Structures are given as C-alpha cells and as structure tokens.
C-alpha positions in Angstrom: 2.5 -45.5 20.7 1.5 -45.2 16.9 -2.0 -43.9 17.8 0.2 -41.2 19.5 2.4 -40.6 16.5 -0.9 -40.0 14.4 -2.6 -37.3 17.4 0.8 -35.5 17.2 1.0 -35.7 13.3 -2.7 -33.9 13.7 -1.8 -31.4 15.8 1.5 -30.5 13.6 -1.0 -30.2 10.4 -2.0 -26.4 11.7 -4.9 -24.9 11.3 -4.7 -24.0 7.2 -3.5 -27.5 6.3 -7.4 -28.9 7.8 -9.0 -26.6 5.9 -10.7 -27.2 2.7 -8.9 -26.1 -0.7 -9.9 -22.7 -1.6 -11.8 -21.7 1.5 -8.5 -19.5 2.8 -8.9 -18.2 -1.0 -12.1 -17.2 -1.0 -11.9 -15.4 2.3 -9.3 -13.4 1.3 -11.2 -12.5 -1.5 -14.5 -11.8 0.2 -12.6 -9.5 2.8 -11.0 -7.1 -0.2 -14.1 -7.2 -1.9 -15.6 -5.8 1.3 -12.9 -3.2 1.8 -13.4 -2.1 -1.7 -17.1 -1.9 -1.3 -16.8 0.3 2.4 -13.9 2.7 1.1 -16.5 3.3 -2.3 -19.3 3.9 0.5 -17.0 6.4 2.1 -15.9 8.4 -1.3 -19.4 8.3 -2.7 -19.5 12.4 -1.8 -16.6 13.2 -3.8 -16.6 10.6 -6.3 -20.1 12.3 -7.1 -19.2 16.1 -6.7 -16.3 15.3 -9.2 -18.6 13.9 -11.9 -21.2 16.5 -11.6 -18.6 18.9 -12.1 -17.1 17.0 -15.0 -20.4 16.7 -16.8 -22.1 20.1 -15.8 -22.1 22.0 -19.0 -21.7 25.9 -19.3 -24.8 27.5 -19.2 -25.6 30.1 -22.3 -26.0 33.5 -22.1 -27.3 36.4 -24.5 -25.1 38.6 -25.9 -24.0 41.3 -24.0 -25.6 40.7 -20.8 -24.2 39.5 -17.5 -23.7 35.7 -17.3 -26.0 35.1 -14.0 -29.0 37.4 -15.7 -31.6 34.8 -16.4 -34.4 37.1 -18.2 -31.3 38.2 -21.1 -31.5 34.5 -22.5 -32.9 33.6 -25.5 -33.7 30.7 -27.4 -30.2 28.8 -28.4 -30.0 28.1 -32.4 -27.6 25.7 -33.8 -27.2 25.3 -37.5 -26.1 21.6 -37.9 -23.6 21.2 -41.0 -23.3 17.4 -42.0 -20.3 16.7 -44.2 -21.3 15.3 -47.8 -20.3 11.8 -48.9 -17.4 11.1 -51.0 -17.6 8.7 -53.7 -15.6 6.1 -54.4 
C-alpha cells in the first residue's frame, strides 16, 4: 500500500514541481528576450528612418540662391569664439 501512495504522490506533484529550480524562470526570460529581438527586427526599418531624420543636418545654401541649387553653394565660413577664462 505504501508503494501505491508514493506513486500517487509523485503524480500529484505535477510537471512544474518536478523540474529543477530556476528552469521555468530561465525559459520565460529567454522567451521574453526572443520576443524583444523579433519585435526590434520587425521595427528596424522604422527605427532607422527615424534616426536618419533626427540626425540629418540641414544643407547650407548661398544667399539669394535656391535651396536645391548645388552650384550656388560656396565654402562655409565659421568663426568660433571661446569665452575668456574667469579669474578666481
């Protein structure tokens, strides 16, 4: 009779109770990471386009010239002014 009780108790423990500790957590973490990678892969084109527009600098153009006229563009002159160091 005791052998039958042991067998019944093992069946009652269930699937998750028989697995080593941490296995279920690792499986859920890996599935979440996989879902994140797939989501980012599908959104890569939109993310790249957004980043391209964000970091795109406006093209300089000459004074009085049309914005699309490449021949009117001349050298860009920049003057950098560094503030003087303050004395203590």
